[in-house]
N, C-alpha and C positions, 0 to 999 in steps of 0.2 A: 767386406769382411767385418764380422761383429767385433766390437771392442767394449771394454768396461766403461760405463758412463755413470756419473753421479746420479743417485736417486734421491737421497736425503741425507741429513746429518744423522749420526748415530743416536743422538738424543730424540730424533723424530720417529725412530723405529717403534712400531706399536709394542705394547706390553705382551707378555706371553698369553696366548689364547685370543689375540685380537688381530684385526686387519685394518688397513688404511689405504686410501687411494692417493696416488701421486701422478701428476702430469709430467711426462718427460718426453721431450722432442715430439710434441704433438700427439702423444698416445697416453692412454690411461693405463697405469700399472697398479696391481694389487700387491701390497707388501704385507706379509703375514708373519706371525711369530708363533711357531709350534714348539712349545716347551723350551724356548731359548734359541731355537734354530730359525734363522730368518729365511724366508722364501720370497721370490718375486715371480709373479705370473702376469699374463695379459690381464688387464683389468675389466674387460668386457665379456660378459657371458655370451657364447655363441648361440644360445637358444633364442633369446629375444633382446639382447643388448643390455641386460641388467648390470649394474655396477658392482663387481665382485669386491671392490675395496670398501663397500658399505655392508658387506655380509658378515659372516662369522666363521670361526674355525671349530670343527668338531672332528675328533678322531683322525687328525692329519689331513683333513679335507677342508677346502674353502667352500662355503655354502652361499650360493647366490641368494640375495635377499628378496628377489621377485618371485621365484618359483621353487626354491629350496633344492636346486640341482647342485650336487657336491662334486668338486674337482680335486683330485689327488694332487697335493702340493709337489710331489716328486715327478709324476708322469704327465700331469695335466689332463688326464682322462676323467670323463664324467662317470660317476657311479650309476650303473644300469642304463647308460646311454652311449653305446659304442661309437655313434657318429659324432658325438660332441667332445671337443678337446680344446684346451687353451694352451698357449705357449708357456713353458716354464723356462726361466732364465737363470743361468749360473750367477750366483751372487756372493759377495764378500764384503766384510767390514774392514776398512783399511784407512788409517790416519783419521779416524773419527767420522768417516763417511760410509754409507752403504752404497756400493756400486754393483751394477748388474751388466752382464755381457749382452748387449742388444745388437 
């Protein structure tokens, strides 16, 4: 059963419009900040394994830095690529820490 786990401190959350990669329990996660709303997604692009946490955010989508494939931060679906999707995790900031339900 999924449970909330610590991703990073609140101070480490990227600034609005930015993303950052974190390693948690052996997996790469992409933490993004969309106008103050924090999102946590799987950090590996399913296309060719690009690091989403090194990408960018545009229009509520995380863009892979390798091939510019964009993933919706709410659904994980790739824009224009119905077969590509990343996991999106429920996240919350609590007691000075970002936690996600993994």
